C-alpha positions as CSV (number, residue, x, y, z in Angstrom):
1,M,38.9,-9.3,-48.3
2,K,35.0,-10.0,-47.1
3,K,36.2,-13.3,-45.7
4,R,38.8,-11.7,-43.6
5,S,36.6,-8.9,-42.0
6,F,33.8,-11.8,-41.2
7,I,36.4,-13.6,-39.4
8,L,37.6,-10.8,-37.5
9,M,34.0,-9.7,-36.7
10,L,33.4,-13.5,-35.5
11,I,36.6,-13.1,-33.0
12,L,35.8,-10.0,-31.6
13,C,32.2,-11.0,-30.7
14,L,33.7,-14.1,-29.3
15,G,36.3,-12.1,-27.1
16,W,33.3,-10.0,-26.0
17,S,31.0,-12.8,-25.1
18,L,34.2,-14.2,-22.7
19,I,35.0,-11.0,-21.1
20,S,31.8,-9.2,-20.8
21,P,30.6,-10.8,-17.7
22,F,33.5,-9.2,-15.8
23,F,31.6,-5.8,-16.8
24,Q,28.5,-6.2,-15.0
25,P,27.0,-4.3,-12.2
26,A,27.5,-5.8,-8.8
27,S,23.9,-6.0,-8.1
28,V,23.7,-8.5,-11.0
29,C,26.6,-10.6,-10.0
30,A,25.8,-10.9,-6.3
31,Q,22.1,-10.9,-5.6
32,S,20.8,-11.3,-1.9
33,P,19.8,-14.4,-0.8
34,V,16.2,-15.3,-0.2
35,I,15.2,-16.5,3.4
36,R,11.9,-18.1,3.7
37,V,10.6,-17.6,7.2
38,G,7.8,-19.9,8.7
39,Y,5.1,-18.0,10.8
40,I,2.0,-18.9,12.6
41,D,-1.0,-16.6,13.5
42,Y,0.5,-14.9,16.4
43,A,-1.1,-11.3,16.5
44,G,1.7,-9.0,16.8
45,F,4.5,-11.1,16.0
46,I,4.5,-11.5,12.3
47,E,1.2,-10.1,10.9
48,P,0.4,-9.6,7.0
49,S,-1.7,-6.7,5.8
50,E,-3.7,-6.0,3.2
51,E,-0.8,-4.3,1.1
52,D,1.0,-7.5,1.4
53,E,3.2,-5.8,3.9
54,Y,4.3,-7.5,7.3
55,T,4.6,-5.9,10.9
56,G,5.2,-7.1,14.5
57,Y,7.8,-8.0,16.7
58,G,9.5,-10.7,14.7
59,V,9.1,-8.8,11.5
60,E,11.0,-5.6,13.3
61,L,13.8,-8.1,14.3
62,L,14.2,-9.7,11.0
63,E,14.4,-6.5,9.2
64,R,17.4,-5.6,11.6
65,I,19.0,-8.8,11.0
66,A,18.4,-8.6,7.2
67,A,19.9,-5.1,7.4
68,I,23.3,-6.6,8.5
69,T,23.1,-9.8,6.5
70,G,21.8,-8.5,3.4
71,W,18.9,-11.1,3.2
72,Q,15.5,-10.7,1.7
73,I,12.8,-12.2,3.8
74,E,9.8,-14.1,2.3
75,Y,7.1,-15.2,4.7
76,V,5.9,-18.6,4.7
77,Y,2.1,-19.1,6.6
78,G,1.6,-22.4,8.2
79,D,0.5,-24.0,11.4
80,W,3.0,-24.9,14.2
81,Q,3.7,-28.4,13.4
82,Q,3.6,-27.9,9.9
83,I,6.1,-24.9,10.2
84,L,8.2,-27.2,12.3
85,E,8.4,-29.9,9.8
86,Q,9.1,-27.7,7.0
87,V,12.3,-26.3,8.9
88,R,13.3,-29.7,9.7
89,E,13.2,-30.8,6.3
90,G,14.8,-27.7,4.9
91,Q,11.9,-26.9,3.0
92,L,12.1,-23.5,5.3
93,D,15.2,-21.6,6.2
94,L,13.8,-20.3,9.6
95,T,11.1,-19.9,12.1
96,L,10.8,-17.8,15.4
97,C,9.3,-18.2,18.9
98,A,10.4,-21.6,19.4
99,Q,11.5,-22.7,23.1
100,W,14.1,-25.0,23.9
101,T,13.3,-28.6,24.7
102,P,15.7,-31.6,24.8
103,E,13.3,-33.0,21.5
104,R,13.8,-30.2,19.6
105,E,17.7,-29.9,20.5
106,A,18.0,-33.2,18.8
107,Q,16.1,-31.7,15.5
108,F,17.1,-28.1,15.2
109,L,19.9,-25.6,15.7
110,F,19.1,-22.9,18.2
111,S,20.3,-19.3,18.3
112,K,22.8,-18.7,20.9
113,Q,21.1,-15.9,22.1
114,P,17.3,-15.9,22.8
115,I,15.0,-13.2,21.2
116,G,12.7,-12.7,23.9
117,N,10.6,-14.4,26.9
118,E,7.3,-15.9,26.4
119,L,4.8,-16.6,29.3
120,T,2.1,-19.3,29.5
121,V,-0.9,-18.0,29.4
122,V,-4.4,-19.6,30.3
123,Y,-7.4,-17.7,29.0
124,T,-11.5,-18.3,29.4
125,R,-14.5,-16.5,28.5
126,E,-15.3,-13.1,30.1
127,E,-18.5,-14.7,31.6
128,M,-16.8,-17.6,33.0
129,P,-16.9,-17.4,37.1
130,I,-13.1,-18.3,37.4
131,Y,-10.4,-15.8,39.4
132,Y,-6.8,-15.6,38.5
133,D,-4.9,-18.9,39.7
134,D,-8.1,-20.4,40.7
135,P,-7.6,-24.3,40.1
136,A,-10.8,-25.5,42.2
137,A,-12.8,-23.5,39.4
138,M,-10.7,-25.3,36.5
139,D,-10.9,-28.5,37.6
140,G,-12.9,-30.7,35.3
141,L,-13.3,-28.1,32.5
142,R,-12.4,-28.8,29.0
143,V,-9.0,-27.4,27.9
144,G,-7.9,-26.4,24.4
145,L,-4.1,-27.3,23.2
146,L,-2.0,-26.0,20.4
147,E,-0.7,-29.0,18.8
148,G,3.1,-29.1,19.3
149,S,3.3,-26.3,21.5
150,Y,5.7,-25.7,24.4
151,Q,3.1,-24.2,26.5
152,N,1.2,-27.8,26.7
153,R,3.9,-28.9,29.2
154,C,3.6,-26.1,31.3
155,W,0.1,-26.8,31.7
156,Q,0.5,-30.2,32.3
157,E,3.0,-29.7,35.1
158,Y,0.2,-26.9,36.6
159,A,-2.4,-29.5,36.5
160,E,-0.2,-32.4,38.1
161,K,0.6,-30.2,41.0
162,H,-3.0,-28.9,41.5
163,H,-4.3,-32.5,40.6
164,L,-6.6,-31.5,38.1
165,E,-8.6,-33.9,35.9
166,C,-9.2,-31.8,32.8
167,P,-10.4,-33.2,29.1
168,L,-7.9,-31.9,26.6
169,E,-8.5,-31.1,23.1
170,E,-5.4,-30.3,20.5
171,F,-6.2,-27.6,17.7
172,K,-3.9,-26.8,14.6
173,T,-3.8,-23.0,15.0
174,E,-4.5,-20.1,17.5
175,S,-7.5,-19.0,15.5
176,Q,-9.2,-22.6,15.7
177,M,-8.5,-22.7,19.4
178,M,-10.0,-19.2,20.1
179,E,-13.3,-20.2,17.9
180,A,-13.7,-23.1,19.8
181,L,-13.3,-21.1,23.4
182,L,-15.8,-18.7,22.3
183,S,-18.3,-21.0,21.0
184,E,-18.2,-22.9,24.1
185,K,-16.4,-26.2,22.6
186,V,-13.9,-25.9,25.3
187,D,-13.8,-23.8,28.4
188,L,-9.7,-22.8,28.9
189,I,-7.1,-22.5,26.4
190,V,-3.5,-22.8,26.8
191,S,-1.4,-20.2,24.7
192,G,1.8,-18.5,24.8
193,A,2.0,-14.7,25.6
194,L,2.4,-13.4,22.1
195,A,-0.9,-14.7,20.6
196,L,-2.5,-11.5,22.2
197,H,-6.2,-13.0,22.8
198,K,-7.9,-9.8,23.5
199,E,-11.4,-10.9,23.5
200,A,-10.9,-13.4,26.3
201,K,-9.9,-13.0,30.0
202,V,-6.7,-14.2,31.3
203,V,-7.1,-16.7,34.4
204,L,-3.4,-17.9,34.9
205,K,0.2,-17.0,34.0
206,L,2.9,-19.5,34.0
207,K,6.6,-19.0,34.0
208,P,8.1,-17.2,31.2
209,S,10.4,-19.0,29.0
210,P,12.9,-17.7,26.4
211,F,12.3,-18.2,22.7
212,Y,14.8,-18.6,19.9
213,I,15.5,-18.5,16.5
214,I,15.6,-22.1,14.9
215,T,16.7,-23.8,11.6
216,S,17.7,-27.1,10.6
217,K,20.6,-28.9,11.8
218,T,22.4,-29.0,8.3
219,N,21.9,-24.9,8.0
220,T,25.0,-24.2,10.6
221,Q,26.2,-21.4,8.0
222,L,22.9,-19.8,8.2
223,M,22.6,-19.9,11.8
224,E,26.2,-18.5,12.1
225,Q,25.1,-15.4,10.3
226,V,22.0,-15.2,12.8
227,D,24.1,-15.3,15.9
228,E,26.5,-12.7,14.4
229,A,23.7,-10.2,13.6
230,L,22.1,-10.8,17.1
231,E,25.3,-10.0,18.6
232,E,25.7,-6.8,16.6
233,I,22.1,-5.8,17.4
234,L,22.5,-6.1,21.0
235,L,26.0,-4.4,21.3
236,A,24.6,-1.5,19.6
237,D,21.2,-1.6,21.7
238,P,21.1,-3.9,24.8
239,Y,17.7,-3.5,25.3
240,F,16.2,-3.9,21.7
241,E,14.3,-6.8,23.0
242,A,12.7,-4.6,25.5
243,H,11.8,-2.0,23.2
244,L,10.1,-4.5,20.6
245,Y,8.1,-5.8,23.6
246,D,6.7,-2.6,24.7
247,T,6.3,-1.5,21.2
248,Y,3.8,-4.7,20.4
249,Y,2.8,-5.8,23.7
250,G,3.1,-3.5,26.1
251,D,-0.9,-2.9,26.2
252,S,-1.7,-6.5,26.1
253,Q,-4.5,-7.5,28.4
254,Y,-2.2,-9.7,30.6
255,S,0.1,-6.8,31.3
256,I,-1.8,-3.7,31.6
257,Q,-5.1,-5.6,33.5
258,P,-4.1,-6.5,37.2
259,L,-5.1,-10.2,37.8
260,F,-6.7,-10.9,40.9
261,T,-7.4,-14.2,42.8
262,R,-10.5,-15.0,44.3
263,E,-9.6,-13.9,47.9
264,E,-8.3,-10.5,46.3
265,A,-11.2,-9.8,44.3
266,A,-13.4,-10.6,47.5
267,Y,-11.2,-8.0,49.6
268,I,-11.8,-5.4,47.0
269,Q,-15.6,-5.9,46.8
270,N,-16.0,-5.7,50.7
271,S,-13.0,-3.4,51.5
272,G,-15.2,0.2,51.4
273,E,-13.4,3.6,51.0
274,I,-9.7,3.5,51.6
275,P,-8.4,6.6,53.2
276,V,-5.4,8.1,51.2
277,G,-3.2,10.9,52.4
278,L,-1.4,13.0,50.3
279,D,0.6,16.4,50.4
280,G,-1.7,19.0,49.1
281,G,0.6,21.7,48.4
282,Q,3.0,19.6,46.2
283,I,2.5,21.2,42.7
284,P,2.4,19.9,40.1
285,F,1.6,16.4,42.0
286,A,-1.4,17.6,44.0
287,Y,-2.7,20.6,44.7
288,V,-6.3,22.4,45.3
289,E,-7.5,24.9,42.6
290,S,-11.1,26.3,42.7
291,G,-12.3,23.9,45.4
292,T,-10.5,20.9,43.5
293,L,-8.0,18.7,43.9
294,K,-5.9,18.4,40.7
295,G,-2.2,17.1,39.8
296,I,-0.3,14.0,38.8
297,W,-1.3,12.0,42.2
298,P,-5.1,12.5,41.9
299,Q,-5.4,11.4,38.2
300,L,-2.9,8.3,38.9
301,L,-5.2,7.4,41.8
302,E,-8.1,7.5,39.9
303,L,-6.7,5.2,37.1
304,I,-5.5,2.7,39.9
305,E,-9.2,2.9,40.9
306,K,-10.6,1.9,37.4
307,K,-8.0,-0.8,37.0
308,S,-8.2,-2.3,40.7
309,G,-11.9,-1.9,41.8
310,L,-10.8,-0.4,44.8
311,R,-12.3,2.8,46.0
312,F,-10.1,5.6,47.7
313,S,-11.0,8.4,49.9
314,L,-8.3,11.2,49.1
315,Q,-7.6,13.6,51.9
316,P,-5.1,16.3,51.2
317,Q,-2.8,17.5,54.0
318,F,-2.0,21.1,54.5
319,S,0.5,23.1,56.6
320,Q,3.3,20.8,56.9
321,P,2.0,17.5,56.7
322,D,3.1,14.4,58.9
323,Y,2.6,11.2,56.6
324,T,3.4,9.0,60.1
325,V,0.7,10.5,62.0
326,F,-1.8,9.8,59.4
327,L,-0.5,6.1,58.6
328,N,-0.6,5.5,62.4
329,Q,-4.3,6.8,62.5
330,N,-5.3,4.5,60.1
331,P,-3.1,1.3,60.4
332,Q,-5.0,-1.3,58.6
333,Q,-6.1,0.4,55.3
334,G,-4.5,3.8,55.6
335,L,-2.2,4.7,52.4
336,Y,-0.1,7.8,51.7
337,V,0.9,8.7,48.3
338,G,4.3,10.2,47.2
339,I,6.8,8.8,49.7
340,T,9.9,7.8,48.2
341,R,12.5,5.0,49.0
342,Q,15.1,7.6,49.6
343,N,12.7,9.0,52.5
344,L,15.1,9.7,55.3
345,R,12.6,8.8,58.0
346,L,11.6,5.2,56.3
347,R,15.2,4.2,55.5
348,E,15.4,2.0,58.6
349,N,12.0,2.3,60.1
350,E,10.3,-1.1,60.4
351,S,7.0,0.6,61.4
352,F,6.2,1.3,57.9
353,Q,6.3,-0.4,54.5
354,L,6.4,0.9,50.8
355,S,4.6,-0.3,47.7
356,D,6.1,-0.8,44.7
357,P,7.1,2.5,42.7
358,L,4.6,4.2,40.9
359,L,6.8,6.5,38.9
360,D,10.5,6.9,37.9
361,L,11.5,10.7,38.6
362,D,15.1,11.8,37.3
363,L,16.7,14.0,39.3
364,M,19.0,17.0,38.3
365,A,21.2,19.4,40.2
366,V,20.3,22.9,40.2
367,V,22.5,25.7,41.1
368,S,22.7,29.2,40.9
369,P,23.6,31.0,37.6
370,D,27.2,32.1,39.0
371,E,27.9,29.2,40.8
372,S,31.3,27.4,40.5
373,W,33.0,24.9,42.5
374,S,36.3,23.6,42.8
375,A,38.5,20.8,44.6
376,G,38.8,21.8,48.3
377,E,35.9,24.0,48.5
378,Q,32.9,23.1,50.8
379,F,29.9,22.3,48.5
380,S,26.5,22.4,50.1
381,L,23.4,20.5,48.9
382,I,20.1,21.2,50.1
383,V,17.3,18.3,50.0
384,T,14.0,17.6,51.6
385,E,13.7,14.3,53.5
386,N,12.0,12.9,50.5
387,T,14.6,13.3,48.2
388,A,17.4,12.7,51.0
389,L,21.0,11.8,49.6
390,G,23.5,10.0,51.2
391,S,26.7,8.1,49.9
392,E,26.0,8.9,46.4
393,F,26.2,12.6,46.9
394,L,29.3,12.5,49.2
395,N,31.3,10.2,46.6
396,Q,31.1,12.8,44.2
397,I,31.9,15.7,46.4
398,P,33.8,14.3,49.2
399,D,33.9,18.0,50.9
400,G,30.0,18.2,50.3
401,I,27.6,18.7,53.4
402,L,23.7,18.2,53.3
403,L,21.4,20.5,54.5
404,Y,17.4,19.9,54.5
405,A,14.2,22.0,53.8
406,D,10.6,20.9,54.5
407,T,9.8,21.3,50.8
408,L,11.3,21.3,47.2
409,E,10.1,24.9,46.7
410,Q,11.9,26.2,50.1
411,C,15.3,23.8,48.6
412,L,14.9,26.0,45.4
413,Q,14.5,29.3,47.0
414,A,17.8,28.6,49.4
415,V,19.8,28.1,46.2
416,A,18.4,31.2,44.4
417,D,19.1,33.3,47.9
418,H,22.8,31.6,48.0
419,Q,22.1,30.1,51.3
420,A,22.8,26.6,49.6
421,A,25.1,25.9,46.6
422,A,22.7,23.3,44.9
423,T,19.9,21.2,45.1
424,V,18.1,18.2,43.6
425,C,14.6,18.4,41.8
426,D,12.8,16.6,39.4
427,S,11.9,18.4,36.2
428,Y,8.2,18.5,36.6
429,T,8.5,20.4,40.0
430,L,11.2,22.4,38.5
431,N,9.5,23.3,35.1
432,Y,6.4,24.7,37.6
433,Y,8.8,26.8,39.9
434,N,10.9,28.0,37.2
435,W,8.5,30.7,36.3
436,K,8.9,32.1,39.9
437,P,11.2,35.3,40.1
438,G,14.5,34.4,41.2
439,I,14.1,30.6,40.7
440,S,13.8,31.4,36.8
441,D,17.4,32.1,36.8
442,L,18.5,28.9,38.2
443,R,20.7,26.2,36.4
444,D,19.9,22.8,35.9
445,D,22.8,21.2,33.9
446,Y,25.3,21.2,36.7
447,P,27.5,18.0,36.3
448,L,26.1,16.0,39.2
449,E,24.6,12.4,38.9
450,F,21.8,11.1,41.2
451,P,19.6,8.2,41.4
452,S,16.2,8.4,40.0
453,L,13.2,9.3,42.3
454,Q,10.8,6.4,43.0
455,P,7.5,7.6,44.5
456,C,5.3,4.9,46.4
457,F,2.4,4.2,48.5
458,A,3.5,4.2,52.0
459,A,1.5,2.2,54.6
460,S,1.9,1.0,58.3
461,S,3.4,-2.5,58.8
462,K,0.2,-3.5,60.2
463,L,-1.7,-3.0,56.7
464,D,-3.5,-5.6,55.6
465,P,-1.1,-7.6,53.3
466,M,-4.0,-8.7,50.9
467,L,-4.4,-4.7,50.0
468,M,-0.6,-4.4,49.2
469,S,-0.7,-7.3,46.7
470,I,-3.6,-5.8,45.0
471,L,-1.8,-2.3,44.9
472,N,1.3,-4.1,43.5
473,K,-0.5,-5.9,41.0
474,T,-2.1,-2.9,39.8
475,I,1.0,-0.7,39.8
476,A,2.6,-3.6,37.6
477,S,0.0,-3.3,35.2
478,L,0.3,0.7,34.6
479,S,1.9,1.2,31.3
480,Q,4.1,4.0,30.4
481,K,1.9,5.2,27.8
482,E,-1.0,5.8,30.5
483,I,1.6,7.3,33.0
484,N,2.8,9.8,30.3
485,Q,-0.5,10.8,29.6
486,I,-1.1,11.7,32.9
487,I,1.9,13.6,33.3
488,Y,1.2,15.8,30.3
489,E,-2.4,16.4,31.2
490,A,-1.4,17.3,34.6
491,T,1.7,19.5,33.6
492,V,0.9,21.2,30.2
493,G,-0.4,25.0,30.6
494,L,0.6,24.8,34.4
495,Y,2.3,28.2,35.1
496,Y,3.6,29.5,38.6
497,K,1.3,32.3,39.7
498,Q,3.4,35.4,41.3
499,S,2.2,36.2,44.8
500,W,2.5,40.0,46.2
501,T,5.3,38.6,48.0
502,D,7.2,37.4,45.0
503,W,6.7,40.9,43.7
504,L,7.9,43.0,46.7
505,K,10.6,40.7,47.2
506,A,11.9,41.1,43.4
507,N,11.3,44.8,43.8
508,A,12.1,45.5,47.4
509,D,14.8,48.2,46.9
510,L,12.3,50.0,44.5
511,A,8.9,49.9,46.8
512,A,9.8,52.8,48.7
513,S,10.6,55.0,45.8
514,L,8.4,57.8,44.3
515,A,6.3,57.0,41.3
516,L,8.8,58.8,38.7
517,A,12.0,57.1,40.2
518,L,10.2,53.5,40.2
519,I,9.3,54.2,36.4
520,L,12.8,55.4,35.6
521,G,14.4,52.6,37.5
522,V,12.3,50.0,36.1
523,T,13.1,51.5,32.9
524,L,16.8,51.4,33.4
525,L,16.9,48.1,34.7
526,I,15.0,46.7,31.7
527,Y,17.0,48.4,29.2
528,R,20.2,47.0,31.0
529,R,18.8,43.3,31.5
530,R,17.8,43.4,27.9
531,K,21.2,44.8,26.6
532,Q,23.3,42.1,28.6
533,T,20.8,39.6,27.3
534,E,21.3,40.8,23.6
535,E,24.8,40.8,23.9
536,Q,24.9,37.3,25.6
537,I,22.6,36.3,22.6
538,Q,24.8,37.5,19.9
539,K,27.7,36.3,21.5
540,R,26.5,32.8,21.6
541,R,25.0,33.3,17.9
542,T,28.5,34.5,16.5
543,E,30.0,31.3,18.1
544,M,27.4,29.2,16.7
545,F,27.6,30.5,13.3
546,Q,31.1,30.2,12.8
547,H,30.5,26.2,13.1
548,K,27.3,25.8,10.9
549,A,26.7,25.6,7.6
550,E,23.6,27.4,6.0
551,V,21.1,24.6,6.5
552,D,19.9,23.6,9.8
553,R,20.7,19.9,10.4
554,I,17.5,18.8,12.2
555,S,15.0,20.9,10.4
556,G,16.2,21.4,6.8
557,L,15.4,25.3,6.9
558,Y,18.0,27.9,6.6
559,N,20.0,28.9,9.9
560,E,19.8,32.5,11.6
561,E,22.9,33.9,9.6
562,A,21.6,32.6,5.9
563,F,18.0,33.5,7.2
564,T,19.1,37.1,7.8
565,E,21.1,37.5,4.6
566,R,18.5,36.4,2.3
567,A,15.9,38.3,4.0
568,R,17.7,41.4,3.7
569,T,18.1,40.9,-0.1
570,F,14.1,40.0,-0.1
571,L,13.2,43.2,1.5
572,L,15.5,45.2,-0.7
573,Q,14.1,43.5,-4.0
574,N,10.4,43.5,-2.9
575,P,8.5,46.7,-2.0
576,Q,5.5,44.7,-1.5
577,P,4.6,44.7,2.6
578,Y,5.7,42.1,4.8
579,Y,5.3,40.5,7.9
580,L,7.9,38.8,10.0
581,I,6.4,36.0,12.0
582,Y,8.0,34.1,15.2
583,M,6.7,30.6,15.9
584,N,7.4,28.5,19.2
585,I,6.2,25.3,20.3
586,Q,4.4,25.8,23.9
587,R,5.8,24.1,26.8
588,F,8.5,22.0,24.4
589,K,10.6,21.2,27.6
590,I,7.7,18.9,28.6
591,V,7.1,17.7,25.3
592,N,10.9,17.0,25.1
593,E,10.7,15.4,28.3
594,L,8.1,12.7,27.5
595,M,8.6,12.1,23.8
596,G,12.4,11.7,24.3
597,V,15.1,13.6,22.3
598,E,14.7,11.4,19.1
599,K,10.7,12.1,18.9
600,A,11.3,15.9,19.6
601,D,13.8,15.9,16.9
602,Q,10.9,14.4,14.5
603,L,8.6,17.0,15.5
604,L,11.2,19.7,14.3
605,A,11.9,18.0,11.1
606,H,7.8,17.9,10.5
607,I,7.8,21.6,11.2
608,G,10.6,22.2,8.7
609,T,8.9,20.4,6.2
610,Q,5.6,22.3,6.6
611,L,7.7,25.3,6.3
612,K,9.4,24.8,3.1
613,A,5.9,23.8,1.5
614,Y,4.6,26.8,2.8
615,C,7.7,29.1,0.9
616,Q,7.0,26.7,-2.2
617,R,3.4,27.5,-2.0
618,Y,4.0,31.4,-1.5
619,P,6.8,32.8,-3.5
620,G,8.7,35.6,-1.6
621,S,8.8,33.9,1.7
622,L,11.4,32.7,3.7
623,A,11.9,30.4,6.8
624,C,14.5,29.5,9.1
625,R,15.0,27.7,12.9
626,I,16.8,29.9,15.1
627,T,17.4,27.5,18.0
628,A,15.3,24.6,19.9
629,D,11.7,25.1,18.9
630,H,12.0,28.7,17.8
631,F,11.6,29.4,14.1
632,M,11.0,32.4,11.9
633,L,8.9,33.4,8.5
634,L,9.2,36.3,6.5
635,T,6.1,36.2,4.3
636,P,4.2,38.9,2.0
637,Q,1.3,40.3,4.2
638,A,-1.3,39.3,1.6
639,A,-0.2,35.5,2.1
640,Y,-0.6,35.7,5.6
641,Q,-3.8,37.6,5.5
642,N,-5.4,35.0,3.1
643,N,-4.4,32.0,5.3
644,G,-3.9,33.1,8.6
645,P,-1.3,31.1,11.1
646,V,0.5,28.6,9.4
647,D,-0.9,25.3,10.4
648,I,3.0,23.7,10.8
649,L,1.5,20.8,13.1
650,K,-0.9,19.7,10.2
651,D,-0.9,16.0,9.7
652,Y,1.5,15.4,12.9
653,H,-0.1,12.4,14.9
654,T,1.0,12.5,18.4
655,E,-1.0,11.9,21.6
656,L,0.5,15.0,23.1
657,N,-1.7,18.2,22.9
658,L,0.8,20.3,21.1
659,S,0.0,23.9,20.3
660,L,2.1,27.3,18.9
661,E,2.3,30.8,19.8
662,F,2.9,33.3,17.2
663,G,4.6,36.6,17.1
664,V,4.0,38.9,14.3
665,Y,6.0,42.1,13.4
666,P,4.5,43.9,10.3
667,I,8.0,45.4,8.8
668,T,7.3,49.0,8.7
669,E,11.1,50.2,8.8
670,R,13.0,48.0,6.4
671,T,16.3,49.8,7.7
672,L,15.8,48.0,10.7
673,P,18.5,45.2,11.6
674,M,16.9,41.9,11.2
675,K,17.8,41.1,14.8
676,L,15.7,44.1,15.9
677,M,12.7,42.9,13.5
678,Q,13.1,39.2,15.1
679,D,13.2,40.5,18.6
680,R,9.9,42.8,18.1
681,A,8.1,39.4,16.8
682,A,9.2,37.0,19.5
683,L,8.1,40.1,21.9
684,A,4.7,40.2,20.3
685,A,4.2,36.4,20.8
686,K,5.5,37.1,24.4
687,N,2.8,39.7,24.9
688,R,0.0,38.4,23.5
689,T,-3.6,39.6,24.7
690,D,-4.6,36.5,26.4
691,P,-1.8,33.8,26.5
692,L,-4.5,31.1,27.5
693,F,-6.7,31.6,24.3
694,S,-5.0,33.6,21.9
695,Q,-2.3,31.9,19.6
696,V,-1.0,35.0,17.8
697,G,0.1,38.6,19.0
698,F,0.9,41.5,16.9
699,Y,3.7,43.6,17.8
700,T,3.1,47.3,18.9
701,D,5.4,50.4,19.8
702,E,3.9,50.5,23.5
703,Q,5.1,46.8,23.9
704,R,8.6,48.0,23.4
């Protein structure tokens, strides 16, 4: 009996050993392949950190490929010749940033798609008397080369073309080559642009060449995976490479500093002050406040001065300025900033020329709130000569007509007064005039599309070509980061200041009335408009609540419906005093414009995280996101009095100067509808004692 039991047990164990592999988790059976990638000391491309993590252009690209292929990436450092040899022998699987040559074609497989373009850059020490593209000063100097680098042949071609006799010395790594330059063992070094040698100055840039991912000739299956992954990445985002370059190399020395020839440097030194005209009443681009010229153009011109060494004499023009008169008075050096390629008078005028664009301004169609258009109706569009439109508009609206005005403010006012159906305006100008009575009601969501506006320097055709070359090189060196910072500083906190004319126009029918009739009329008007607004808001909210669950998708907080229900319960169950706090990000439309929708959503998500943490720290608190950048917080008065306004922007790192406005409604009547409480909190925020210096406003009955 015991013997049979033993045999049976033995059979069961044997059977289990045979079938158990089929019950192993999939992660055990199919582990991700490890791909060994060789890299060299290229700053910004593949760089290890102290935490054994890797960052850079190549790392982000490989992570995207690995997400598609399921690879695990292992990075292996070496010098360039060593990396190439190990890839060829199969000791490494891949390496990046390899340019194509016939010799390499015979030894390696190249990806079908290049993964970027790399310039050949020649550096020297800061104190060396060499200008950009200055072969006479380079002749006879000692030149350092990276062993096996593609850039060596680019230098050789340049040296042969200019008959340079330069002793050459090869180095195994970029670090060794840069050390030799700084220690004066060589006078020039030839490198790829991806090396990012910020401690030296650029004196030459040679033709860009595409670079690829390469592997050994025998590793066809691996390269097929690379090609398929690259194709999928580019289909999802055709500008993926451009985004990578802007992220990791957008502020490199050879891209953010203009490179001038010896002749251009001499021109800058001897040019004196260059007269620059600009429209002095073009808010927010240029305007005078307290005797000081402010706006986007003055700040941008200051940056161009700093980068180029040119000196400008800014001459704002007022009272219907005419740039053609200004330029004809200064034909050799005169410039006028802000003229666009769409300008009506310059389209076929050979007497003037334009620089490269300074900015790209998106245009939007602006119509009155009650504007509607259907086929067969005549649609009038009013524009300035600087935003003139032709076939692009007429193709969209075959029955449309074009009208013209001197300024964008006049265009907006014409639409507000129903003298034209629509106008086009850039977002910065519209955001400023959107505070003006009448114009503030205009819609900017009309479905018409227009090309972007490209302001430039305008100049006479007689302008010295050397000056135009210097300007274009400097414009090309302006990074988007620098431009965005200037726009933000020039527009944030800029509000339209109402004049007596605006007030009289908005209240013309009441100006002659008696004081009592005026008060009564204004009260009735405010009540009616408020009632209409509440009804519209309630209607939109009712429609929105039908399609949303309790939690807001972006912030992770309750939506308004869920908040209202829970807040009512909180107030009934907790007799302690409560505050209802309204929060709003000031100038969120500008933040959204500069940061982009994705970054703006990240900001809203951060605020949601901070408010949830607050509610966890202080029981009895409740938060929600109402819409856009508007939030509500129900909290015990004691919690607020002990802590003050909630610092919901804490630890959020951004170059923009973000700020909040708060409105506090002390809840004294718990039977009031939650909507009315919210309105009172919002009203308190909009009626702060001093909006420029006070973030918090408290509700009073006098405000209502």
